[in-house]
C-alpha positions in Angstrom: -53.5 42.5 -0.9 -56.4 43.3 -3.2 -58.0 40.6 -5.3 -59.4 41.1 -8.8 -60.8 38.6 -11.3 -57.5 38.1 -13.1 -54.9 39.9 -11.0 -53.8 40.2 -7.4 -52.5 43.6 -6.4 -50.1 44.0 -3.5 -49.3 47.5 -2.1 -46.2 48.7 -0.3 -45.9 52.2 1.3 -42.5 52.1 3.0 -39.9 53.8 0.8 -37.0 51.4 1.7 -39.2 48.4 1.2 -40.4 49.8 -2.2 -36.8 50.1 -3.4 -35.9 46.6 -2.1 -38.9 45.0 -3.9 -38.1 46.8 -7.1 -34.5 45.5 -6.9 -35.8 42.0 -6.4 -38.2 42.3 -9.3 -35.4 43.5 -11.6 -33.2 40.5 -10.5 -36.1 38.2 -11.5 -36.3 39.7 -15.0 -38.7 42.7 -14.8 -37.9 45.3 -17.4 -38.1 49.0 -16.8 -36.5 52.4 -17.4 -33.6 54.1 -15.6 -36.2 56.4 -13.8 -37.9 53.4 -12.1 -34.8 51.8 -10.7 -34.2 51.6 -7.0 -31.1 53.8 -7.3 -33.2 56.6 -8.9 -36.2 56.2 -6.7 -34.3 55.9 -3.4 -32.6 59.2 -4.1 -35.9 60.8 -5.1 -37.6 59.5 -1.9 -34.8 60.8 0.3 -34.3 64.3 -1.2 -37.3 65.7 -3.1 -40.3 63.7 -1.9 -40.2 65.0 1.7 -40.1 68.6 0.4 -43.2 67.9 -1.7 -45.0 66.1 1.1 -45.2 63.1 -1.1 -45.2 59.5 0.2 -44.2 56.4 -1.8 -46.6 53.7 -2.9 -45.7 50.6 -4.9 -48.5 48.6 -6.6 -47.4 45.1 -7.7 -49.8 43.1 -10.0 -49.5 39.4 -10.5 -51.6 36.9 -12.3 -53.8 35.1 -9.8 -53.5 31.8 -11.6 -49.8 31.6 -12.1 -48.3 34.2 -9.7 -46.2 35.6 -12.5 -45.5 39.4 -12.4 -47.6 41.5 -14.8 -46.3 44.9 -13.6 -45.1 47.0 -10.7 -45.9 50.8 -10.5 -44.0 53.2 -8.2 -46.3 56.1 -7.3 -45.9 59.2 -5.1 -49.1 60.3 -3.3 -49.7 63.8 -2.0 -52.5 66.1 -1.2 -53.4 68.9 -3.7 -56.1 71.0 -2.1 -58.9 68.8 -1.1 -58.0 65.7 -3.1 -55.3 63.0 -2.9 -53.3 62.6 -6.1 -51.2 59.6 -7.1 -48.5 60.4 -9.6 -46.0 58.2 -11.3 -42.9 58.8 -9.1 -41.4 61.8 -10.9 -41.8 65.2 -9.2 -40.7 66.7 -12.6 -37.3 65.2 -12.5 -37.8 62.0 -14.5 -37.7 62.2 -18.3 -39.9 59.1 -18.8 -42.5 57.5 -16.5 -43.6 53.9 -16.9 -44.3 50.8 -14.9 -41.9 47.9 -14.6 -43.2 45.0 -16.7 -42.9 41.2 -16.1 -43.3 38.1 -18.1 -47.1 38.2 -17.6 -47.3 41.7 -19.0 -50.4 42.1 -21.3 -50.0 41.4 -25.0 -53.3 42.9 -26.2 -54.9 46.3 -25.8 -57.9 44.8 -24.0 -55.6 42.9 -21.5 -53.6 46.1 -21.0 -56.7 48.1 -20.2 -58.0 45.4 -17.8 -54.7 45.3 -15.9 -54.5 49.1 -15.7 -58.0 49.3 -14.3 -57.2 46.6 -11.8 -54.3 48.6 -10.5 -56.4 51.8 -10.3 -59.2 50.1 -8.4 -56.7 49.0 -5.8 -55.6 52.5 -4.8 -58.0 53.1 -2.0 -57.9 56.7 -0.6 -56.6 58.1 -3.9 -59.0 60.5 -5.7 -57.0 61.2 -8.9 -54.2 59.7 -10.9 -51.9 62.0 -12.8 -49.5 60.3 -15.3 -47.1 62.3 -17.4 -44.4 61.6 -20.0 -45.3 57.9 -20.6 -43.8 55.9 -23.4 -46.3 53.6 -25.2 -44.0 50.7 -24.7 -41.1 49.6 -22.5 -38.7 47.3 -24.3 -41.4 46.3 -26.7 -44.0 45.6 -24.1 -47.2 47.7 -23.9 -47.4 50.3 -21.1 -51.0 49.6 -20.0 -51.7 53.1 -18.8 -50.9 54.6 -22.2 -53.7 52.6 -23.7 -56.5 53.8 -21.4 -59.3 56.0 -22.8 -58.3 59.6 -22.0 -54.6 59.1 -22.6 -53.3 61.9 -24.9 -50.1 63.1 -26.5 -47.8 64.8 -24.1 -46.3 68.2 -24.9 -42.9 66.5 -24.6 -41.2 64.0 -27.0 -38.3 61.7 -26.4 -35.3 62.0 -28.7 -33.4 58.8 -29.4 -30.7 57.5 -31.7 -28.9 54.2 -32.1 -25.1 53.9 -32.7 -24.0 50.4 -33.7 -20.3 50.7 -34.1 -18.5 54.0 -33.4 -19.0 57.8 -33.4 -16.9 58.2 -36.5 -18.9 55.6 -38.4 -22.1 57.3 -37.2 -21.0 60.7 -38.3 -19.9 59.3 -41.7 -23.4 57.8 -42.1 -25.0 61.1 -41.2 -23.3 62.6 -44.3 -20.4 64.8 -45.3 -22.0 68.1 -43.9 -22.3 66.7 -40.4 -18.9 65.1 -40.4 -17.2 68.3 -41.6 -19.0 70.4 -39.0 -17.8 68.1 -36.2 -14.3 68.1 -37.5 -14.3 71.9 -37.8 -15.5 72.3 -34.2 -12.8 69.9 -33.0 -10.1 71.9 -34.8 -11.3 75.1 -33.3 -11.2 73.6 -29.8 -7.7 72.2 -30.4 -6.5 75.7 -31.5 -7.4 76.8 -27.9 -5.4 74.0 -26.3 -5.3 70.2 -25.8 -8.8 68.8 -25.6 -9.7 66.0 -23.1 -13.1 64.4 -22.7 -13.4 62.0 -19.8 -15.7 60.7 -17.1 -15.4 62.3 -13.7 -14.4 59.5 -11.4 -13.4 60.8 -8.0 -15.7 62.4 -5.5 -13.9 65.7 -6.0 -14.0 65.5 -9.8 -17.8 64.7 -9.7 -18.5 67.5 -7.2 -16.6 70.1 -9.1 -18.2 69.1 -12.5 -21.7 69.1 -11.0 -21.0 72.5 -9.4 -20.0 73.9 -12.8 -23.2 72.6 -14.4 -25.3 74.3 -11.7 -23.3 77.5 -12.0 -23.5 77.7 -15.8 -27.2 76.8 -16.1 -28.2 79.2 -13.3 -26.3 82.0 -14.9 -27.8 81.4 -18.3 -31.4 81.3 -17.0 -31.1 84.2 -14.6 -29.6 86.3 -17.4 -32.6 85.4 -19.6 -35.1 86.2 -16.9 -36.4 82.6 -16.6 -38.1 81.2 -13.5 -35.2 78.8 -12.7 -35.8 76.1 -10.1 -33.2 73.4 -10.6 -31.1 75.2 -7.9 -33.7 74.6 -5.2 -32.0 72.9 -2.3 -33.8 69.6 -2.5 -33.4 69.4 -6.3 -29.7 70.2 -6.1 -29.3 67.5 -3.4 -31.1 65.0 -5.6 -28.7 65.4 -8.5 -25.6 65.6 -6.3 -26.6 62.4 -4.3 -27.4 60.6 -7.6 -24.0 61.2 -9.2 -22.1 60.5 -5.9 -24.1 57.3 -5.1 -21.8 54.3 -4.8 -23.3 51.4 -6.7 -22.2 49.0 -9.3 -22.9 49.4 -12.1 -23.3 53.2 -11.6 -26.6 54.6 -12.7 -25.5 58.2 -13.1 -22.3 59.6 -14.5 -20.8 63.0 -15.4 -18.5 63.7 -18.4 -16.3 66.7 -18.7 -14.5 68.5 -21.5 -11.4 70.5 -20.8 -9.4 72.6 -23.2 -5.9 73.5 -22.1 -6.8 72.2 -18.6 -9.8 74.5 -18.4 -13.2 73.0 -17.8 -15.4 74.1 -20.8 -18.4 71.8 -20.8 -20.0 69.0 -18.7 -22.9 66.7 -19.0 -24.8 64.4 -16.6 -26.8 61.4 -17.6 -27.9 57.9 -16.6 -27.2 54.5 -18.2 -29.5 51.6 -17.9 -29.8 48.4 -19.9 -27.6 49.7 -22.7 -29.3 53.1 -23.0 -27.7 56.4 -22.0 -30.1 59.2 -21.3 -28.9 62.8 -21.2 -30.3 64.8 -18.2 -28.3 68.0 -17.9 -25.7 69.7 -20.1 -24.0 73.1 -19.9 -20.9 74.9 -21.1 -18.8 77.9 -20.2 -20.7 80.4 -22.2 -20.7 82.7 -25.3 -16.9 82.9 -25.6 -16.8 79.2 -26.6 -19.9 79.2 -28.8 -17.8 79.2 -32.1 -16.5 75.8 -31.0 -19.9 74.1 -30.4 -18.7 72.7 -27.0 -22.1 71.1 -26.3 -22.0 69.0 -29.5 -18.4 68.1 -29.0 -18.9 66.8 -25.4 -21.9 64.8 -26.5 -20.0 63.1 -29.3 -17.0 62.5 -27.0 -19.1 61.0 -24.2 -20.9 58.8 -26.7 -17.5 57.4 -27.8 -16.6 56.5 -24.2 -20.1 55.0 -23.6 -20.0 52.9 -26.7 -16.7 51.4 -25.5 -18.6 50.5 -22.3 -21.4 48.8 -24.2 -24.0 51.5 -24.7 -25.7 51.5 -28.1 -28.9 53.6 -27.6 -28.5 57.3 -26.8 -31.5 59.3 -25.6 -31.1 63.0 -25.6 -34.1 63.4 -23.3 -37.3 65.4 -23.5 -37.4 68.8 -25.2 -36.9 69.8 -28.8 -33.7 71.6 -29.5 -31.6 72.1 -32.6 -28.6 70.1 -31.4 -30.8 67.0 -31.0 -32.0 67.3 -34.7 -28.4 68.0 -35.7 -27.1 64.8 -34.1 -29.9 62.7 -35.8 -32.3 61.9 -33.0 -35.6 60.3 -33.9 -38.5 61.8 -31.9 -40.8 59.4 -30.2 -44.2 60.5 -28.7 -45.0 60.4 -25.0 -48.4 60.3 -23.4 -50.3 61.9 -20.5 -53.3 60.7 -18.6 -55.5 62.2 -15.9 -57.9 59.8 -14.3 -60.6 60.5 -11.7 -61.2 57.7 -9.1 -63.7 59.7 -7.2 -66.2 62.5 -8.0 -64.0 65.0 -6.2 -61.4 64.7 -8.9 -63.6 65.1 -11.9 -63.3 68.9 -12.1 -59.5 68.6 -11.9 -59.4 66.0 -14.7 -61.8 68.2 -16.8 -59.4 71.2 -16.3 -56.3 69.2 -17.3 -58.0 67.9 -20.5 -59.1 71.5 -21.3 -55.5 72.7 -20.9 -54.3 70.0 -23.3 -57.0 71.0 -25.8 -55.8 74.6 -25.6 -52.2 73.5 -26.2 -53.3 71.6 -29.3 -54.9 74.7 -30.8 -52.3 77.3 -31.8 -54.8 80.2 -31.7 -56.3 79.2 -28.3 -52.8 78.7 -27.0 -51.7 82.2 -28.1 -54.8 83.7 -26.6 -54.1 81.9 -23.3 -50.6 83.1 -23.2 -51.6 86.7 -23.8 -54.3 86.6 -21.1 -52.1 84.9 -18.5 -48.7 86.2 -19.4 -47.4 82.6 -19.1 -45.5 80.4 -21.4 -47.8 77.4 -21.0 -51.4 77.0 -19.7 -50.3 73.9 -17.7 -50.7 74.9 -14.1 -49.7 71.5 -12.6 -45.9 72.1 -13.0 -44.8 75.4 -11.7 -41.6 76.7 -13.4 -41.5 73.9 -15.9 -40.5 74.6 -19.5 -37.9 77.1 -20.3 -36.0 76.8 -17.0 -36.6 73.2 -15.8 -35.5 69.7 -16.7 -37.1 70.1 -20.1 -34.5 72.7 -21.0 -31.3 70.7 -21.5 -29.8 72.1 -24.6 -26.1 73.1 -24.5 -25.8 76.7 -23.4 -24.3 78.0 -26.6 -26.5 76.0 -29.0 -30.0 76.3 -27.6 -30.9 79.0 -30.0 -29.0 77.8 -33.1 
């Protein structure tokens, strides 16, 4: 345990113990996101972390005077060249990265920064911290790392909407144009056969639906010439284990849409504390595009989830037309690179230069011409057009 003037920081490096402690903190009232639950992290630690040579590290900060929890941060630590880098446990699979926050979470900017620096100071042996896709708040509480000097807007946004009563009332409130478009798509589907939208329940149903998502997404991206990597063995195992995990309540779920008994679309997402977050969605291809199957399965799944108590629907990172069509409100995310030692300073300087290039359209265009790459961000190979940031329905991504 590391002592600081106001906080005591305890560290845990065993993956099973990390998940057990996060479970205990959640039972005691700590708030967090789906991507920092023990169900998500245990699957990540089991499948993807070993392939990335990444080891878990949990930092728990409590007020020294009261013992109350301020925050808990799940990291993954790995070597990158000659430096040791601690990243919020993500490995490019989490949509949002943030700490769990307790009842002693800071209420002011100065307190938030003090707490973040206390945690950073406790991470002996780490040269650099790399934090991506951070929301500024978690259930109304400030995320201390998003308030540090050097934090900058991420290239990703979140996309969220609230549905208070029903999908029908939501579409009516969106306006006649949107309601008519949804009704027209539904009629076109029904002309092809009886339409059924339901959650996959049995192991066979889940496995078959997930296999279809993989098959449809891989075909789309291979045909487009993208550098697709969601089919890597460890990534495929992560999603498969996540949706097959037996826990109550279930974190992950898959919804399917069949027309005349034929599987036409499927989506995968996670539900936590009344919020459903869409992770992957795909459909059977161009022959169904006139029916907007992606939109229709989203609306159908929303109806089922509302009946189960969900009210907030997050369509995940990435900016696609169907998210604007459905009425998502974008919310900004934040990135931070922090050097704990002199060895990491050149890496932090490079990361900040890359962000500056992305913020300048002319410099970005020049970088793309010179490198032949879609993005100057070298930290996330394959990310962008063919990774988790690309989750638009297959037939609607280019509408």
